[in-house]
C-alpha positions in Angstrom: 82.5 111.2 116.9 80.3 108.5 115.5 78.9 105.9 117.8 79.3 103.2 115.2 82.7 101.7 114.3 81.3 100.7 110.9 80.0 102.8 108.1 77.5 99.9 107.4 75.7 100.9 110.6 74.4 104.5 110.7 73.4 105.9 114.1 71.3 108.9 114.8 70.3 110.1 118.3 66.8 111.5 118.7 66.2 112.5 122.2 66.4 109.4 124.4 66.3 107.1 121.3 69.1 105.8 119.2 68.1 105.1 115.6 70.2 102.5 113.9 70.1 102.0 110.1 71.6 98.9 108.5 73.2 100.3 105.4 75.1 97.7 103.4 74.0 97.9 99.8 72.4 96.2 98.1 70.5 93.9 100.6 71.7 95.2 104.0 73.5 91.9 104.7 75.5 91.3 107.9 79.3 90.5 107.8 82.5 90.4 109.8 82.5 94.2 110.0 78.9 95.0 110.9 78.3 92.2 113.4 81.1 93.2 115.8 80.0 96.8 115.2 76.5 96.0 116.4 77.8 94.4 119.6 80.1 97.4 120.2 77.3 99.8 119.7 74.9 98.1 122.1 77.6 98.2 124.7 78.0 101.9 124.2 74.3 102.5 124.4 74.1 100.4 127.6 76.7 102.7 129.1 74.9 105.9 128.1 72.3 106.5 130.7 70.5 109.1 128.5 69.6 106.4 126.0 66.3 104.6 126.8 65.4 103.0 123.5 67.0 101.6 120.3 65.2 101.5 116.9 66.6 99.5 114.1 65.6 99.8 110.4 67.1 99.1 106.9 68.4 101.6 104.4 66.5 101.9 101.1 62.9 100.8 100.3 63.4 97.1 99.5 65.3 95.4 102.3 65.3 95.6 106.1 68.1 93.0 105.9 68.7 89.8 103.9 70.9 88.2 106.6 74.3 86.8 105.8 76.1 87.1 102.5 76.0 83.5 101.2 79.3 84.0 99.3 81.0 83.6 102.6 79.9 80.0 102.8 80.5 78.9 99.2 83.7 77.1 99.9 82.3 75.0 102.8 85.0 76.1 105.2 84.0 75.0 108.8 86.3 77.6 110.3 84.5 80.4 108.5 81.2 78.9 109.6 82.3 78.8 113.2 83.6 82.4 113.1 80.4 83.7 111.5 78.2 81.8 113.9 80.0 83.3 116.8 79.8 86.8 115.3 76.1 86.5 114.8 75.5 85.0 118.2 77.5 87.6 120.1 75.9 90.5 118.2 72.3 89.4 118.4 72.5 88.2 122.0 74.0 91.6 123.0 71.0 93.2 121.2 68.5 90.9 123.0 70.1 91.9 126.3 70.1 95.7 125.6 68.9 97.3 128.9 66.3 99.5 127.2 63.5 99.0 124.7 64.5 97.8 121.3 62.2 98.1 118.3 62.6 96.8 114.8 61.1 98.9 112.0 60.8 96.3 109.3 60.7 98.3 106.1 61.1 95.4 103.6 62.4 91.9 103.2 63.7 90.4 106.5 65.3 87.1 105.6 67.5 84.7 107.5 69.7 86.8 109.8 67.6 89.8 108.9 64.6 88.3 110.6 66.8 87.0 113.4 68.0 90.5 114.3 64.4 91.7 114.3 63.4 88.8 116.6 66.2 89.8 118.9 64.4 93.1 119.4 61.6 93.6 122.0 59.0 94.8 119.5 58.6 94.6 115.7 56.7 97.1 113.5 56.3 95.9 109.9 55.3 97.8 106.8 52.5 96.3 104.8 54.8 95.2 101.9 57.3 93.5 104.3 58.1 89.8 103.7 59.7 87.6 106.4 61.4 84.1 106.2 64.0 81.8 107.6 65.0 80.1 104.3 68.3 78.6 105.4 67.3 74.9 105.0 66.7 75.6 101.4 70.4 76.3 100.8 71.7 73.6 103.1 72.1 75.7 106.2 70.2 76.5 109.4 69.3 79.6 111.3 72.3 80.1 113.7 71.5 83.5 115.3 68.5 82.6 117.4 66.0 81.8 114.7 65.0 78.3 115.8 64.7 79.4 119.4 63.1 82.9 119.2 60.7 82.1 116.4 59.3 79.2 118.3 58.9 81.4 121.4 57.1 84.1 119.4 54.8 82.2 117.1 54.6 78.7 118.6 56.1 75.4 117.4 53.7 74.9 114.5 54.3 78.1 112.6 58.0 78.0 113.4 58.2 74.6 111.7 56.2 75.8 108.7 58.6 78.7 108.3 61.9 76.8 109.0 61.2 73.3 107.9 58.9 74.1 104.9 60.6 77.3 104.0 57.4 79.3 104.1 57.6 83.0 103.6 55.0 85.2 105.4 53.7 88.6 104.6 53.2 91.4 107.1 49.5 90.6 107.6 50.2 86.9 108.4 53.2 87.9 110.6 50.9 90.1 112.7 48.2 87.4 112.9 50.7 84.7 114.2 52.5 87.1 116.6 55.7 87.6 114.7 55.2 91.3 114.6 53.1 93.5 116.9 51.8 96.0 114.4 51.5 96.6 110.6 51.7 100.1 109.1 51.7 101.6 105.7 54.6 101.7 103.3 57.3 104.1 104.6 55.7 104.5 108.0 57.5 101.9 110.2 60.4 104.1 111.3 58.3 107.0 112.6 55.8 104.6 114.3 58.7 102.8 115.9 60.2 106.1 117.1 56.8 107.1 118.5 56.6 103.9 120.4 60.2 104.4 121.7 59.2 107.9 122.9 56.2 106.4 124.6 58.5 103.9 126.4 60.7 106.8 127.4 57.9 108.3 129.5 58.4 105.3 131.8 61.1 105.1 134.4 64.1 103.7 132.5 65.3 101.7 135.5 61.8 100.2 136.0 61.7 99.3 132.3 65.1 97.6 132.5 64.0 95.6 135.5 60.7 94.6 134.0 62.4 93.5 130.7 64.8 91.4 132.7 62.0 89.7 134.5 60.0 89.1 131.3 63.1 87.5 129.8 63.9 85.3 132.8 61.9 82.3 131.9 62.6 82.5 128.1 66.3 83.0 128.5 66.6 80.0 130.9 64.9 77.8 128.3 66.7 78.9 125.1 70.2 79.4 126.4 71.4 75.9 125.5 69.4 76.1 122.2 71.3 79.1 121.1 74.6 77.3 121.6 73.2 74.3 119.9 72.3 76.3 116.8 75.9 77.4 116.4 77.3 73.9 116.9 74.9 72.2 114.4 75.4 75.1 111.9 79.1 74.3 111.8 78.4 70.5 111.6 76.5 71.1 108.4 79.8 72.2 106.8 80.9 68.6 106.8 78.1 67.7 104.5 77.8 67.6 100.7 74.3 69.2 100.9 75.7 72.4 102.5 78.1 73.1 99.6 75.5 72.1 97.0 72.8 74.3 98.6 74.8 77.4 98.8 76.4 77.1 95.4 73.1 76.3 93.7 71.7 79.5 95.2 74.6 81.5 94.0 74.5 79.9 90.5 70.7 80.4 90.4 69.8 76.8 89.9 67.8 74.1 91.7 69.9 72.2 94.2 70.4 68.4 93.9 70.3 67.1 97.4 72.3 64.0 98.3 71.1 63.8 102.0 74.7 63.4 102.9 
């Protein structure tokens, strides 16, 4: 019986490590099926005392994950926005609270929600060709799955503002330099390096690791808890604006948006 309730999330057990592959062609986007499936999977792994680590990667050679499918937001429906924000929040916060060690093997583009799921992990290993960004403001949206909170915590306020407010995309070398990823490896090597690191973590007492992780997160989680809720609220508020519909539809129509600041 598969651990995943969605075919868009493939799970393989390797010893004490669960390897999760995001497999939703063509850009490994997240949706109303895969997000609840991630939350469900993390719950199952938490209950399985033989699992000490979780490694996440993307199917194919181009994308780790491109985040949400923007077609969902083309009609500007606030109800859809609220539902998706809740799906993202519940899934990625469950991942962040996984009792074991979580490692993202970033094997390509990690954009928007794709970068947010990587940031919800404890450690990030990126391949040399990987590119990372939070481009939501360029389409009239905002990162609603921890992006504004976790990016600032990882790289500091200045680089977080460059990436979020200026739409700056960073390559793997820059990501390592600013602290967004912990290690850069060659093309095609991220998954095996992440698994090796997971196996290294498995040599520690899993209970000790869980307690240490909880303590490391204590200060951060206290600070960002209200910010995570605020992300979702302001994300939905954007759907009462002209710019939200213009931004998303301009992207889908492959044209430059005409902002009204309203």
